[in-house]
N, C-alpha and C positions, 0 to 999 in steps of 0.2 A: 599564219604569222611566224615570224622569226624567233629564233631562241633569244630569251632575255638574258640567262646565265645559267651556269651549272654550279649548283651549290655543293659545297663539300661538308659533310657532316662526319663526326667521329663516332663510329658505331662501337659495338661492344668488343669486337677484336678486329675490325676491319674498317676502311674508309667506305663511305657511302656517298654516291654522286647522284644527285636530283637534277634532272633537266628541267628549266622553268620556262615556260611559255606564257604569254598573256592570257591564254584560254585553255591550257592543259599542262599536265606535269608527266614525267616519265622517270621512274627509278631505273637507274642502269644495271642494278642487280638486286637479288632477292633478300639480301642481308641475312643477319641472324634473327631468330625468333624474338628475342628482347629488344631488337631495334624497332620493332613495329610501332611501339609506343612512342619511341623518340622521333620517328619520321612523321607520325600522325600530329603529334604536338607541334613540331615545325610547321607543318603545313596550316594547321588550324590557327596557331597562335603567333608564329613569326610572320609567316606569309598571309595570314588571315584570308585563306582561300577555302572554299568548301572541299571536303574529302572526294566529292565526285569528280574533281579536277584531275585525280590521279588516274589517268587512263591505262597506263602500260606499266607492269613490272617485268622486267627482263629477267631471265635467269641464264647466267653464262655457263654454268655447270652445277652439279648437284651437291656440292660440299655444304656444311652446315652454314657457313658465313656468306653464302651466294644463292641458296635456295630455302634457307631456314624460315624466312618470313613470308614467302610468296603466297602460300595457300591462306595464311591469315590475313594478308592484305586484302585478297580477293573476297573473303568472307565479309570482312568489315566494310570495304570501299566498293566492291563490284567491279574493280579493275580487270583488264585482261592480263593473263600470264603468257609470255611469249618466250620460247626456247628453242634449242636446236632440233632439227629435223632428224630424230633417230628412231628407228623401228624397236630398238630394245632399250628398257629401263637400265639406267646405270647400275643401281643396286638390285640386279635381278638374281633370283635363285637363293639357295641357302649361303653361298659364298658372298653374294652381294649383301645379304642382310647382316651377315658377320662385319663386313666392310663399313656398313652403315653404322653399326656400333662403335667401331674403331674409329671412324672419322669424327663421331660425336665426342669420343674420349679425347681425341687429339685437339678438339676445339676447346674443350674444358681446360685441356693442359696449357694452351695458348693463353686463355683468359687468366689462369693462375700466374703465368709468367709475366703477364702485363699487370698484375696486382688487382685484377677486377674481382668483384664478389661473384660467388657461384650463383648461376641463373639456369633456368630450364631452357635447354637448347633443343629439345626434341622437335621433329618435323617429320612429315610423311617421307618414307624411303622412295616412293613412286610419284613422279611428277606427270600430270595430264594437262599439258598446256592448252590455252585456248586457240593459239596459233603457233606454228612452227616456222622456223626460217633456215635458210642455208646460205652458203658463201655467195656474196654479191647482192643478196637481197636488201631491200630497205625495210626499215621497220614499219609495219602498218599504222597509219596516223602520224607517224614522225619520219616522213620521207627523206628529211635532211640527214638521217642516220643511215650508214651503210653497215650491213653485217659482215663480219669476217670470221671465218672458221679458223681457229688457231689452236688446234689440238696439240696434244703431247703430255701436258699435265693430267688431263682425261682424254677420253675419245671424243668429247663434244664441246670443248672449249669455245667460247665465242668471245671476239673482240668487237667493240661498237665504234665506227668512225664517223665523227660529225664532219661531213664533207665541207661546208663553207668555212669553218674555222681551223680545219685539219687537226683537230684534237681527237684522241683516240683513247677509249677506255679498254685496258687490256686485262682486267680481273687479275688472275694470278700467273699471268705469263711471265711477269718480271716482279721480283720482290726486292725492295729496298730496306736494307737493314743498316741502320746507322749510316756509316759512310761508305757503304758498298751495295752494289746490285748483285743478287744471287738468283739462281733457279729455284723455283718452287719444290715443295715435296708434297706429293710424290711426282715422278716423272714416268710415265708408262711406256712412252715411245720417244726416245732421244732423237731419233732421226727426223721425226714429224715435228718434234718440239723446236729443232734448229730451224726447220723451214718456216715455222710460224713466227720465229723472232725475225727471220730474214723478210718475211711478208709485211710485218709492221715497219721494220727499217726501211723498206722500199716505199712506203708512204710518205716518208720524210715529215712526220707528224710535227705539228707546232709544239704539242704538249702530250705527254703520256701520262693518263690517269690511272693509277695503280691501286688495287683493293689494299695492299700493304706497302705503304711508302709514299702516299699523297700523289701529287700531280707535279711533273717536272718535265723540262725540256731535256730530252735524251739525244745527244749527237750521234752521228755515224760510227764515230770512233768507239763510243761506248756500246753500241750495238754489236760492232765487231768484237769487242773484248768479250760480251755476253755470249756470243756465238762460239768463240774459241774456247771459252771456259765451261760450255755447256756440258752436262753428263753425257758420257759415251755409252752408258749402258743403263737400263732401268733403274730407278731408285723407287722402290715401294716398300710398303710394310713387309710384305712377303719376302722380297729381296733382302731387306735390312736383317729380318730374323735369320734367313738362310746364312748369310754371311757372318753373323754373330755365332751361329751354331758351328759353322765350319772353322771359325777362329778359335772356338773352345776346343774343338776336336784336335786342331793342330797344337794347341797349348798342351793338351794331354799327351800327344805323341812325343812332343819335345821333352816333356818331363820324364 
């Protein structure tokens, strides 16, 4: 059966997109942990559908607002978790565990900036998806949707392209802040990030669904501007701290 609609819900700190079919449902990303209750309430009360209709929860990458609710959804609903085909966990090793703590803290910071009450955002640092996908694959059970690998923000970012309507969900590839588009933070690989922007531009999408910025039609000129203004070097927590420390050292020397 064909797609009925893509529902947009306002999540804790990000936009949530639910693909609605007459006989099944798919979450385009794993949300924050507090969003689980919101989505379940929408399915049962607004759509008046059984929770068993939620067949798939995608996880585009491992940040708290994209993976935070996935495991909880699986426990409550029995859905499948589908994510990128990677041999190594994103938050691996001691450094990865530290980054998991930092990313959770950053999510709390965003929530405060948005004026949202403090909530429990904790979620497992390691993901063990039921199925994995790579570039060009279709999503099992939702073959209208094509998987695009669009890394740069992390090493495993996925975008999801609905081929009949040419709508694309780009997760954190593009951020819309008020009246301007910006690159996400962090950027681990600027060159790969630019290639990911170009890949989505080449699709000539009818609409771009963003995790931060709703869904909009983005023309080629705007994509070109994004590519032109994209960071030329990594922008990570580690790099930010390093640059600040170097700046302080320079200030001491000048003094």
